[in-house]
C-alpha positions as CSV (number, residue, x, y, z in Angstrom):
1,X,-132.6,-54.6,137.9
2,X,-136.0,-54.9,139.5
3,X,-137.0,-58.0,141.3
4,X,-140.1,-59.6,142.9
5,X,-139.8,-62.2,145.7
6,X,-142.7,-64.6,146.0
7,X,-142.2,-66.6,149.2
8,X,-144.6,-67.5,152.0
9,X,-142.0,-68.1,154.8
10,X,-141.0,-64.7,156.3
11,X,-137.6,-65.8,157.4
12,X,-136.7,-67.3,154.0
13,X,-137.9,-64.2,152.2
14,X,-135.9,-61.9,154.5
15,X,-132.8,-64.0,154.0
16,X,-133.2,-64.1,150.3
17,X,-133.7,-60.3,150.1
18,X,-130.5,-59.7,152.1
19,X,-128.5,-62.1,149.9
20,X,-129.8,-60.4,146.7
21,X,-128.9,-56.9,148.1
22,X,-125.5,-58.2,149.3
23,X,-124.8,-59.4,145.7
24,X,-125.8,-56.1,144.2
25,X,-127.1,-53.2,146.4
26,X,-128.5,-51.6,143.3
27,X,-131.1,-54.3,142.8
28,X,-134.6,-53.0,143.6
29,X,-137.0,-55.3,145.4
30,X,-140.3,-54.2,144.0
31,X,-142.5,-56.5,146.1
32,X,-142.4,-59.4,148.6
33,X,-145.5,-61.5,148.0
34,X,-146.7,-64.5,150.1
35,X,-149.5,-66.2,148.2
36,X,-151.0,-67.0,144.7
37,X,-153.9,-64.6,145.4
38,X,-151.7,-61.8,146.5
39,X,-149.3,-62.3,143.6
40,X,-152.1,-62.3,141.0
41,X,-153.5,-59.1,142.4
42,X,-150.1,-57.4,142.4
43,X,-149.2,-58.4,138.8
44,X,-152.5,-57.2,137.5
45,X,-151.9,-53.7,139.1
46,X,-148.1,-53.3,138.6
47,X,-145.5,-53.4,135.8
48,X,-143.6,-56.6,135.5
49,X,-140.2,-56.9,137.2
50,X,-137.0,-57.9,135.4
51,X,-136.8,-61.1,137.4
52,X,-139.0,-63.2,139.8
53,X,-137.8,-65.4,142.6
54,X,-140.6,-67.9,143.0
55,X,-141.2,-70.5,145.7
56,X,-142.9,-73.7,144.5
57,X,-145.3,-74.2,147.4
58,X,-147.2,-71.2,148.6
59,X,-149.7,-70.9,151.4
60,X,-152.8,-71.2,149.2
61,X,-151.6,-73.3,146.2
62,X,-148.6,-74.3,144.0
63,X,-147.1,-71.1,142.5
64,X,-147.8,-72.3,139.0
65,X,-151.4,-71.3,139.5
66,X,-150.2,-67.6,139.2
67,X,-149.5,-68.2,135.5
68,X,-153.0,-69.6,135.0
69,X,-154.5,-66.3,136.1
70,X,-152.2,-63.6,134.7
71,X,-149.8,-63.4,131.8
72,X,-146.2,-62.9,133.0
73,X,-143.2,-62.6,130.7
74,X,-140.6,-62.1,133.3
75,X,-137.9,-64.8,133.7
76,X,-138.2,-66.9,136.8
77,X,-135.7,-68.4,139.3
78,X,-137.4,-71.1,141.3
79,X,-136.6,-71.5,145.0
80,X,-137.5,-75.0,146.1
81,X,-137.3,-77.6,148.8
82,X,-137.9,-80.6,146.5
83,X,-135.5,-83.4,146.2
84,X,-133.1,-84.1,143.3
85,X,-135.6,-85.8,141.0
86,X,-137.4,-82.5,140.6
87,X,-134.2,-80.5,140.3
88,X,-133.2,-82.7,137.3
89,X,-136.5,-81.8,135.7
90,X,-135.9,-78.1,136.2
91,X,-132.5,-78.4,134.5
92,X,-134.0,-80.3,131.6
93,X,-136.6,-77.5,131.2
94,X,-133.8,-74.9,131.3
95,X,-135.2,-73.2,134.4
96,X,-132.8,-72.0,137.0
97,X,-133.4,-73.0,140.6
98,X,-132.0,-72.5,144.1
99,X,-132.3,-75.3,146.6
100,X,-133.2,-74.2,150.2
101,X,-131.5,-73.2,152.3
102,X,-130.0,-71.0,149.6
103,X,-126.2,-70.6,149.6
104,X,-124.7,-67.2,148.8
105,X,-122.5,-68.6,146.0
106,X,-125.5,-70.4,144.3
107,X,-127.6,-67.2,144.4
108,X,-124.7,-65.2,142.9
109,X,-124.3,-67.8,140.1
110,X,-128.1,-67.7,139.3
111,X,-128.0,-63.9,139.1
112,X,-125.0,-64.0,136.9
113,X,-126.7,-66.5,134.7
114,X,-129.7,-64.1,134.5
115,X,-127.4,-61.3,133.5
116,X,-126.0,-63.4,130.7
117,X,-129.3,-64.8,129.5
118,X,-131.7,-62.1,130.3
119,X,-133.6,-62.8,127.0
120,X,-135.0,-66.1,128.5
121,X,-138.7,-66.1,128.1
122,X,-141.0,-68.3,130.3
123,X,-143.1,-69.2,127.3
124,X,-140.2,-71.5,126.3
125,X,-140.8,-73.4,129.5
126,X,-143.3,-76.2,129.8
127,X,-144.9,-75.1,133.0
128,X,-147.7,-77.6,132.7
129,X,-145.2,-80.5,132.6
130,X,-143.5,-79.2,135.7
131,X,-146.9,-78.7,137.5
132,X,-147.8,-82.3,136.7
133,X,-144.5,-83.5,138.0
134,X,-145.0,-81.8,141.3
135,X,-148.5,-83.0,142.0
136,X,-147.7,-86.6,140.9
137,X,-149.0,-88.9,143.6
138,X,-145.7,-90.8,143.4
139,X,-143.7,-87.8,144.6
140,X,-140.7,-88.9,146.7
141,X,-140.4,-87.7,150.3
142,X,-137.4,-85.7,151.4
143,X,-134.2,-87.7,151.8
144,X,-131.9,-85.1,153.2
145,X,-131.7,-81.6,154.5
146,X,-129.0,-79.0,154.1
147,X,-128.5,-76.4,156.9
148,X,-126.4,-73.2,156.9
149,X,-123.7,-72.9,159.6
150,X,-122.2,-69.5,159.1
151,X,-120.8,-69.5,155.6
152,X,-120.7,-73.3,155.5
153,X,-123.4,-75.8,154.6
154,X,-124.0,-79.2,156.3
155,X,-126.0,-82.1,155.0
156,X,-128.0,-84.6,157.0
157,X,-129.9,-87.6,155.9
158,X,-133.4,-87.7,157.3
159,X,-132.5,-90.9,159.1
160,X,-130.0,-88.8,161.2
161,X,-132.8,-86.5,162.4
162,X,-134.5,-87.3,165.7
163,X,-137.1,-84.5,165.5
164,X,-138.0,-81.0,164.4
165,X,-139.4,-78.4,166.8
166,X,-140.5,-74.9,167.0
167,X,-138.9,-72.5,169.5
168,X,-139.8,-68.8,169.7
169,X,-140.0,-67.8,166.0
170,X,-137.6,-70.4,164.7
171,X,-137.8,-74.0,163.5
172,X,-135.0,-76.4,164.4
173,X,-133.9,-79.9,163.7
174,X,-132.1,-82.0,166.3
175,X,-130.0,-85.0,165.2
176,X,-129.7,-88.3,167.1
177,X,-126.2,-87.1,168.0
178,X,-127.6,-84.1,169.8
179,X,-126.7,-81.3,167.4
180,X,-129.3,-78.6,166.7
181,X,-129.7,-76.5,163.6
182,X,-132.1,-73.9,162.3
183,X,-134.1,-74.8,159.2
184,X,-136.0,-72.5,156.8
185,X,-139.3,-74.5,156.7
186,X,-142.4,-74.2,158.8
187,X,-143.6,-77.4,160.6
188,X,-146.6,-77.4,158.2
189,X,-144.3,-77.7,155.2
190,X,-142.1,-80.2,156.9
191,X,-145.1,-82.4,157.4
192,X,-145.6,-82.5,153.6
193,X,-141.9,-83.2,152.9
194,X,-141.4,-86.1,155.4
195,X,-142.3,-89.7,155.1
196,X,-145.4,-90.1,157.4
197,X,-144.4,-93.7,158.1
198,X,-141.3,-92.4,159.9
199,X,-142.3,-88.9,161.1
200,X,-145.3,-87.8,163.0
201,X,-146.6,-84.3,164.1
202,X,-147.4,-84.9,167.8
203,X,-148.5,-81.3,168.5
204,X,-148.1,-77.7,167.2
205,X,-144.4,-77.7,168.3
206,X,-142.9,-81.1,167.4
207,X,-142.5,-83.5,164.5
208,X,-140.7,-86.6,165.7
209,X,-138.9,-89.6,164.1
210,X,-140.4,-92.8,165.5
211,X,-136.8,-93.9,166.3
212,X,-136.5,-90.9,168.8
213,X,-139.1,-92.3,171.2
214,X,-137.3,-93.8,174.3
215,X,-140.4,-94.1,176.5
216,X,-144.1,-93.3,176.6
217,X,-146.1,-92.4,179.7
218,X,-149.8,-92.1,180.2
219,X,-150.7,-88.4,180.7
220,X,-153.9,-86.5,181.6
221,X,-157.1,-86.7,179.5
222,X,-155.9,-89.9,177.7
223,X,-152.9,-88.2,176.2
224,X,-149.4,-89.6,176.0
225,X,-146.2,-88.0,177.2
226,X,-143.1,-88.9,175.2
227,X,-139.5,-89.1,176.4
228,X,-137.3,-88.5,173.4
229,X,-133.7,-89.2,172.6
230,X,-131.9,-86.9,172.6
231,X,-133.9,-85.3,175.4
232,X,-136.2,-82.4,174.5
233,X,-135.4,-79.0,176.1
234,X,-138.9,-79.0,177.7
235,X,-140.5,-82.4,178.3
236,X,-144.0,-80.7,178.6
237,X,-143.6,-79.9,174.9
238,X,-143.6,-83.5,173.9
239,X,-147.1,-84.4,175.1
240,X,-149.2,-85.7,172.2
241,X,-152.1,-83.3,171.7
242,X,-155.6,-84.5,172.3
243,X,-156.7,-84.1,168.7
244,X,-153.7,-86.2,167.5
245,X,-153.7,-88.9,170.1
246,X,-155.9,-91.4,168.2
247,X,-153.8,-90.9,165.0
248,X,-150.6,-91.2,167.0
249,X,-151.7,-94.6,168.4
250,X,-152.6,-95.8,165.0
251,X,-149.2,-94.6,163.6
252,X,-147.4,-96.6,166.3
253,X,-149.2,-99.7,165.2
254,X,-148.7,-99.4,161.4
């Protein structure tokens, strides 16, 4: 079996590749693509794979835009961070999906399904209806996150999460109880998924829940330094950046 992975988050792509090869070392990964533009260019120059793993949100557009520019007959397994309302739509449209972070057993089940129904053709799928669903202005914000802890998966309601932060090359969530877990999303993507009435991106390293603010202190150049609960590892990382200060003050007063 020959597979193409289309995923713009390097860690998620690497993890998916490893899980696919753990399932079957004989599976060939033909390409790992990060954007709509790169994908279109690759498919125009290369033979189609047997199967495509396709993230919904890519760095330059929704991945459905690929199908508008090149004719692809390969079956698709979507990888998605969208909430259950969208997952139900995928089921109704007979598209398989994997909810991030992807669990080993779910990947195995999807690959077994592909092996059983390898005749599935994407032309039987109403991609336009799914595209319209995903760009609907009434889209729901993320209500929960699942995280991998070894071979186990834990679920957290967003109300349990105090903040998300970047450290080294990883992105982490910290709960109000003080537990910390790695997540598969960039802070940019998390901004799109979280309710802006509750969460705010204070700088390039932190997205905070308004309930996590325990104190605010005037800082240099009209900025605000936040004291969070639970306490951040480095308090200098919780200073609201200059370019976000005005929006932050407005957010507090909404």
